[in-house]
C-alpha positions in Angstrom: 3.2 85.6 -33.2 4.2 82.3 -34.4 4.6 79.4 -31.8 4.3 75.5 -32.0 0.6 74.5 -31.4 -0.1 74.3 -27.6 -3.0 72.5 -26.0 -4.3 74.5 -23.0 -7.0 73.5 -20.6 -9.0 75.6 -18.2 -10.3 74.0 -15.1 -11.7 74.8 -11.7 -14.8 74.5 -9.4 -18.3 75.0 -10.7 -18.9 78.7 -10.7 -15.1 79.6 -11.1 -15.7 81.6 -14.4 -14.1 79.1 -16.7 -16.4 79.9 -19.6 -16.0 83.6 -19.5 -12.2 83.3 -19.1 -11.9 80.9 -21.8 -13.8 83.0 -24.3 -11.4 85.9 -23.3 -8.3 83.7 -23.8 -9.6 82.5 -27.3 -10.1 86.1 -28.3 -6.7 87.1 -26.9 -5.0 84.3 -28.9 -6.8 85.4 -32.1 -5.8 89.0 -31.5 -2.2 87.7 -31.2 -2.5 86.0 -34.7 -2.7 82.5 -33.2 -5.1 80.1 -34.9 -6.9 78.2 -32.1 -9.7 75.7 -31.8 -12.1 75.8 -28.7 -13.5 72.5 -27.1 -15.4 71.5 -24.1 -15.5 68.4 -22.0 -17.8 66.7 -21.9 -19.5 67.5 -25.1 -16.9 68.3 -27.7 -18.5 66.0 -30.3 -21.9 64.9 -31.3 -21.5 61.7 -29.2 -20.1 63.8 -26.4 -23.1 66.0 -26.3 -25.3 63.1 -25.7 -22.9 61.9 -22.8 -22.8 65.3 -21.4 -26.6 65.2 -21.0 -26.4 61.9 -19.4 -23.8 62.8 -16.8 -24.6 66.3 -15.9 -28.5 66.3 -15.6 -30.8 64.4 -13.4 -30.5 63.3 -9.7 -27.1 63.7 -8.0 -27.2 60.0 -7.3 -28.2 58.8 -10.7 -24.7 57.5 -11.4 -21.9 56.4 -9.1 -18.4 57.5 -9.5 -17.2 54.7 -11.6 -20.1 55.2 -14.1 -19.2 58.9 -14.2 -15.6 58.2 -14.9 -16.4 55.7 -17.7 -18.7 58.0 -19.4 -16.2 61.1 -19.1 -13.6 58.9 -20.5 -15.6 57.6 -23.4 -16.4 61.4 -24.3 -12.6 62.2 -23.9 -11.5 59.6 -26.2 -14.0 60.7 -28.8 -12.9 64.4 -28.4 -9.2 63.4 -28.7 -9.6 61.3 -31.7 -12.1 63.6 -33.7 -11.2 67.1 -32.6 -8.0 67.7 -30.3 -5.4 65.6 -32.1 -6.5 66.7 -35.7 -6.4 70.3 -34.7 -3.0 69.9 -33.1 -1.8 68.1 -36.1 -2.9 70.8 -38.4 -1.0 73.5 -36.4 -3.9 74.9 -34.4 -3.8 75.6 -30.8 -6.5 73.9 -28.6 -8.2 75.5 -25.8 -10.5 73.3 -23.7 -13.1 73.9 -21.1 -12.1 71.2 -18.6 -9.7 68.1 -19.2 -9.1 64.8 -17.6 -8.0 66.6 -14.6 -11.6 67.3 -13.7 -12.2 63.5 -13.6 -9.2 63.1 -11.3 -10.5 65.6 -8.7 -14.3 65.2 -9.1 -14.5 61.4 -9.2 -11.0 60.8 -7.3 -10.9 63.4 -4.6 -14.5 64.2 -4.6 -16.1 60.6 -5.1 -13.2 58.7 -3.4 -12.2 56.7 -6.4 -8.6 55.3 -6.8 -6.3 57.9 -8.5 -4.3 55.0 -9.9 -7.6 53.6 -11.5 -8.4 57.1 -13.0 -5.0 57.5 -14.3 -5.4 54.1 -16.1 -8.6 55.3 -17.7 -6.9 58.5 -18.9 -4.0 56.7 -20.4 -6.5 54.5 -22.4 -8.8 57.5 -23.4 -6.5 60.1 -24.4 -3.0 58.3 -24.6 -0.3 60.9 -24.7 -2.5 63.8 -25.8 -2.5 65.9 -22.7 -2.6 69.7 -22.2 0.8 71.5 -22.2 -0.7 73.7 -19.5 -3.7 73.3 -17.3 -5.0 76.5 -15.6 -7.0 76.0 -12.4 -9.3 78.9 -11.8 -9.2 78.8 -7.9 -12.0 80.4 -5.7 -13.6 79.6 -2.5 -16.2 76.9 -2.6 -19.0 79.0 -1.2 -18.5 81.7 -3.9 -18.3 79.1 -6.7 -21.7 77.4 -5.6 -23.2 80.9 -5.2 -22.4 81.9 -8.8 -23.4 78.3 -10.0 -26.7 78.7 -8.2 -27.5 82.0 -10.1 -26.4 80.3 -13.5 -28.8 77.4 -12.8 -31.7 79.5 -11.7 -31.2 81.4 -14.9 -31.3 78.1 -16.9 -27.7 78.6 -18.2 -26.0 75.5 -16.8 -26.6 72.0 -15.4 -27.2 71.3 -11.7 -26.3 67.7 -11.0 -22.8 68.3 -9.4 -23.9 71.5 -7.8 -26.3 69.4 -5.8 -23.7 67.2 -4.3 -23.0 69.5 -1.4 -20.4 71.8 0.0 -18.2 69.0 1.6 -17.9 67.3 -1.9 -16.9 70.6 -3.6 -14.4 71.2 -0.8 -12.7 67.9 -1.5 -12.6 68.7 -5.2 -11.0 72.1 -4.4 -8.3 70.5 -2.1 -7.8 68.0 -5.0 -7.0 70.6 -7.5 -4.4 72.0 -4.9 -3.0 68.6 -4.4 -2.6 67.9 -8.2 -1.1 71.4 -8.8 1.5 70.8 -6.0 2.7 67.6 -7.8 2.6 68.4 -11.5 4.4 71.3 -13.1 1.9 71.4 -16.0 -0.7 72.6 -13.7 -1.0 76.2 -12.3 -3.4 77.8 -9.8 -4.7 81.1 -10.7 -6.7 83.3 -8.1 -9.9 83.8 -9.7 -11.6 85.6 -6.9 -11.4 89.0 -8.7 -12.9 90.9 -11.4 -12.9 89.7 -15.1 -10.1 91.8 -16.3 -7.7 90.9 -13.4 -8.4 87.2 -13.9 -7.8 87.6 -17.7 -4.5 89.1 -17.0 -3.4 86.6 -14.5 -4.4 83.7 -16.9 -2.3 85.2 -19.7 0.6 85.8 -17.3 0.3 82.1 -16.1 0.5 81.0 -19.7 3.5 83.3 -20.6 5.3 81.9 -17.8 4.6 78.3 -18.3 5.2 78.5 -22.1 7.8 81.0 -22.4 5.7 83.1 -24.7 4.8 86.7 -24.8 1.0 86.6 -25.4 -0.6 90.0 -24.9 -3.9 90.1 -23.0 -6.8 91.9 -24.2 -7.2 95.6 -23.3 -9.6 96.4 -20.6 -12.1 97.9 -23.1 -12.1 94.8 -25.0 -12.7 92.6 -22.0 -15.7 94.4 -21.0 -17.6 94.7 -24.2 
């Protein structure tokens, strides 16, 4: 399967299953003969890993929304320059765990920052290197927070944004829906289902948006 290199981002509430679905998508791309590069935001570079620790750990009020947005933008700039753009230029697809949309909804809708201000930061940080498709894994807030809590208790994830409360995350979910309604590059995928079903929905969404014929992993490959 030969296609022009695409930049795909998976986004969504904490606990929406992004990491699992991203791993399955990368495996599906490789199985379809597509060379791809996996990144995450924040933390896609050595510099980004340090910024990730600053932003995602500690007390929920350690930074205000502007401080968060600036640090996320710095991380995003570094990832774009050092990883994303070089990979696309080399003909590799890029699959990202989160994108600038996270900052739009978390710091914009969630924290109340100006969406115009955040768009200016995005233009500075990533220029025109934006995902061709942004998949939003959509789940009810209560389910996401419950899943996230289990991950945190197991020591698998950071807790700072999870500690901001249900109303914050509800505003974030509403932000994802609002952004999807006005941007054709964004597609909502119902992620309140089993792993196989959601994987199939993600692949179906990509095929529809990009006009490709990516084959999802068979059930037995998903569940290994």
